[in-house]
N, C-alpha and C positions, 0 to 999 in steps of 0.2 A: 738489479745489477744485471738478470738475467737476460734483461730484453737489449738491455746496453753493448752485453757481450750479442747478444743474436743479431743486435744492428752491425756491431764490427767485423763479428764474426764474416756476415755478410758482403760487406768494402772489401775481407782479406778477403778472399775468395775471389769475386770477381775480380778484383787487383792480380788475382798469381793466375787464374784463369789468361786474366789480358798478356803477362809475361810470360805464358807457354804458348798462347798463339802466336805472338810477335820472335819466339827463340825457337821454339819446333812447328811453324805453322798447322792453320789446322787437323791436318792429316794425322798427324803427332797430337793434336791434343787431344783431335776425336782415338787414338790407339791407347791411348793415354787411360783413358773415360774421363774425359775433364771439357769434353766438347761432347754432347748429347745430339743423338741421333733426331732429321724430319721426320716427320708422322705427319697424315694425310687425317683430318679434325674428319673433313666429313667434306662429300660435293652435292652440289644443286644444281639441276640442272630446272631449263625450263624453255619453252619452245620462242621464240621472237621472227615466226616472219615467213613467211610460201609463197612458190608462183607455181610453173607448172613442172620443174624439172624438181625441185629441194623447198628442204626445210633443214630453215636455221633453227640450232641450240647453240643460244647462251651458259655457258656453262661458269660456274667458280671453285674453282677446284683450292682447299683450304688448306694451307698447308702450315706446322706446326714446331715452331722452331722454339723448343723445353730450354734454352741456353739460358743467361743472365744478362748476359750479352749481346747486343748484334754485330753474333758473328756473323763474315763477311761471305759467307755461302753461294755465292756467285753464280755453279753450278753447277743451277739444277733444271731438272728437263723434271717437263711434269707431260703424263701419256691419261688418258681415258678414254671408255670406248662403252656403250649403248647398247645389250643383245636385247631383241625379245622372243622369249619363245627357244636362245639360242642358235637367233638368225646374227648376225652382227647389222645390227642399225647403225651406226655412225663411227667415228674413233679422234680423236685428235692428239694434239701434243704442243705445247712448247717450249721453246728449249733456252738457254741464255734468263733466266727468271733467281734474283737475287730476291732474300730475306733474310729481314731486321728481327726482332724481339718480341715473340706473341704470334699471332697467327694471321699470315699473310690470304689474303683469296688472290690467289689464280683468275685469273679472267682468260677465254677461251671461247669462239664463236667456231664451232662448225657446221656440214650441210649433212643432212639424212636426204640420202635419192629417194628421191617415190619413188620411184623402179624398184626398190626393195617395200614395199608395199603391198606387191599379192602376194609376196615368199609367203607376209608378217602372218596373213588373214586366212591362209590353206595352215596353218598351223594352228589359228588362233579356234576357228570351226573346226579342225581336226583336234585341239584339244577341249572338245566341250564348247566352245566360246572362250575358253581362262588362256589367260598369258601370262605370264615372268619375268620378267621386267628384271633386269641385272646390269650392273651400272662399276665397273670394275676402274680401280685407280693408281697410279706406279709416280712416285717422284724417285726418277734418279741424280743422286749426287756422283762427278766426276773428281770433284775434289775430297772429298771420305770415298770415293770406290764402292757405296754401296748404295740400293734398289731398296727401296719401303712400298710395299703395297698396305696400299685403302682396304679395309673393316670392308668385302662387300655391301654394296646399298641394294636392297629388294625391294617387287609391287609385287605386288598380285593386279592383276585392270580382269575384269571379267564381265562380261554384255550375256545381255535374257534377250534376244531380236523376236524369239517366235511364242514365249509362250503364250501373249494374250489370243495369238489365232486361234485359241482350241475353247473351240463354243458350242452350244449348244442349243443359243438361240435361234429360232427358227424364220428364216428368208423363207420371201417369195421371190419366183421370180416373172419376171411381168414380157411376153411379145409389144405388149401397146401394136397389136395387131386384129384387124376388121371380123376375117374371117377364123378364132379361136380367141375364147375370155382366160383372160387372167385369174387367180397367177397362174402362168402353165404347166409352173414346178415351183418344189418345195425341194430348200435347202432344208435341213434338218440340223446337218452339225459338221463342223470342220476343224484337222486337225493337220498343225504342217511340225514335220523334220527335217533335219539336214541331213543328204543321202550321200552321197560319195563324193568325194575333194581331190580333185588333181589340179596340175599347176598351170590347168586352162583355162576350169571353171570347176563351179560350185553346186553344186542339185541340190534341191527341196523339194523336197518331199511333202507331197500332199493330197488330203487326203477329204472326198465328200460324202454325206453322205444329202442322199438328193428324190423326195417321194415323187409319183409321178400320178395326179388326183384322179385324172384324164382315162376316159373308158376307152383310149387306143395305146398304143405306145408310141413314145417320145424321145426324141434321140438328139443325143448332141453328136455333133458332125466335128467337130472343130476346138476347142477352145484356146484361145487365148488369152498370152498375158505379158503386161509389162512393166520390171521391178526396178524402182530410182530408190538414189540414199540424194538429200537435197538433190530436188530436179535434177540429177548428174545417171542416164539411162543407165543398169548396170546388167538390164537382162532383160527381154523381151523373145518373143517366138509364141505358137502351136505347140499345141498337144499332137501326136500321129492316128492314136488309136480313137474309132466311132465306136462310144456310147451309146446302148439298147437302153433305156425304161421302161417297161413291162408294165401297162397297165395297171391304175389301180394299186403300186406296187413301189416298191423303195430297193434300193438299190444303192452300191459305196461306190466308188466311182475316185481310183487311184489314178493323179499327176503327175507328175514329175516336170519343173520348169528350173532354168540353170542361170547364175550367176558370173556374168562374162569379168575371170580373175584382170584380165588384162585394164579395164577401167575402173576397175580399183586407187588407181593412183590421180586418176581425179578424179573421183568421191573424198578421195584423201582433203586434198587442195580445201577443196570446200569446207569436211569435218574443223581443219584447222585455222583455217576462215571465220564461222562463227563456233570461235572457243570447246574445241570439240564437242563439239552437239550436232546429230545427224536427226532427220523426217525420215524414216523409209517411206515404202508407200508402193503393194506392189495392188497392181487392178489386174481385174477378171474383162473375156467379154466370151460368147458364146456364135455361135451356128444351131438353131436349136428348127430338127425337123419333125413339125406336130401337123396333124388334117392335112398331110399332104401340101405343104410348105415351108420353102426355107427361109427364118426368119433371123437374121443378126444382134446378137441381141447385148447388151451392153451390162455387167454383174454388178454393179454396183453396187449390192446390197452387202457382197463380198470383201472391195473393197479394204483391203486394209493396213492400216497408217499404223506405226510407234516411232516413238523417240526416242534415242538412247545416247547417253553419258561418257566419256571415259575421261582417266584425270589421272595421264600416261605418270606422269613425274607429282603425285601426289600433291602439287601447290596449286590448283583453282582459286578457291577458298582463299590466296592469300595473295595471285597476281588480281581475281577481281578487287581486294583492299589496297590495292596499289603497291603491296609492296614482295616482292619478288623471293622469295627465303619464307623459305617455309622454319615457325619454328616449333621446336621441340622440349625447349627444356627452360628453366628458370635462369639455367648458367651468362654469362658473358665474359667475350676472350677480347682479346685486345687485336684488331684485323688493322691488316694494312694492301690495301689491294699494290696488286705488286708493277699499275703502269701508274702507282700515285707514292710513289718512292719516302717518299719524306712525308706525309699525311696517314695519320693514323684513323680510325672508326673503330666505336664501337656497334657488334651489333650480336645478334639473339644466337645460341650457337646450337646447330638444328641437330633436330636424332639424320642419322644417318640410314637410320631403317624407318622403312615403312611396307608393311604389312597390309592395310585394311584394301578389303575392297573397294573397289569404283565401279560399281554397279547401274546396269542403263537404268534409267528413269520408265518405267512402267506404266504401259495405256492400258485407263478401267476396261477387264478384262467383260466383255460381253457375257448379261446377266440371260440364259433358258429364260424363255416366254413358252408358252404353250402352241402346242398347230394351230393359226388359222380357222375360223369355223370354216367350213367349207364352204360351199354354193350348191346350189340346187343342182348342178352338175356332177359337183368335185365330192366325194371327201378326203383330205388330209391325214396320214395317220404316220406320226413320227415314232419313226422306228430309231436306237444307237447301236452302233458299239466300237468296243471299245477298240652351220657355216662357213651357208656363207660368208664368204666379204665380202663387209658393208664398207659404205664410202673413207677415205680418211682425210682428213686437213690437217698439214701440214701450216709449214709459212707463218711461224710464230700460231698456228692454232687460229690465222686468221683466214679468212676468203681467196 
């Protein structure tokens, strides 16, 4: 009897709701508490392409209608934004959306302007290689005269670009010249940390512990560097200071290299094209004065390589498996795509908040080795010292 009563009661309620909608309109039914308010269940983002100027983001905003009938909530508009470290990266909106019973996936397609990338990079480095991603969505019903905000989606993005540069491995510097025997110097330690970062450039402060095994001074008159990310040159130059290492002694040399931030939007294109993966490479060369002769020496032993990845929207694994929707629970919801009003599909209801960090892939840390056995000419002694506005896409969210 209880089951029959429940079924009949449900049907009677549906009929009453329908009569109230016809008699007083949806607005009146909402005011009387008969029609429930729509809500946002979640937002799914994914990268869908990139060119020289813009990165395409495809978004599904899942709007839920809690009512037992397909109330014609046709005056729905959906707005959303993506921010990284409080820098607005992209905005999207779509008007004239109708939602039926259950959950409707409202598709949007927006453009992230690549010229926002240098600003984000500066914030990422200044924040200790950490980014807080935030996605906000709002649903507005002109019929109900109300706006409904979704819970903010947040995610942490972390990288570690420099730690593997810190090494106590001893490496030889060879001049490969007949007038001086090799090695001409030993590099006994290397360290790196981020220096001052401005809108124009990112400083990289480097430290080298250098040993001169010769019975005469050796000078480094110029230290050159080149920094590339996915073969895109993002920085190159030479240091202006001259360093002199006295005979058979060890000196600590400090040098500052720079990334030109204006080149980072070109790097970003390759980062997205390679599924958010980047190969960082730093190369060095030097002009060395020894025994009255100047040599140009490539410092191949100091070449630094690091591969790092990001997973900005937390769905790389799903994308690689062919499923663009991140799944976070076993619950299912009736989901109707807004552009397919008469079709219903069942999907997994993803978690709206992802807080796990996407950490860079670590390159092997060089292993410290003993100072090489000196030749009869020299003895090497290793010593160590320790809201700007983003791009807004309207026109139904389409480019």
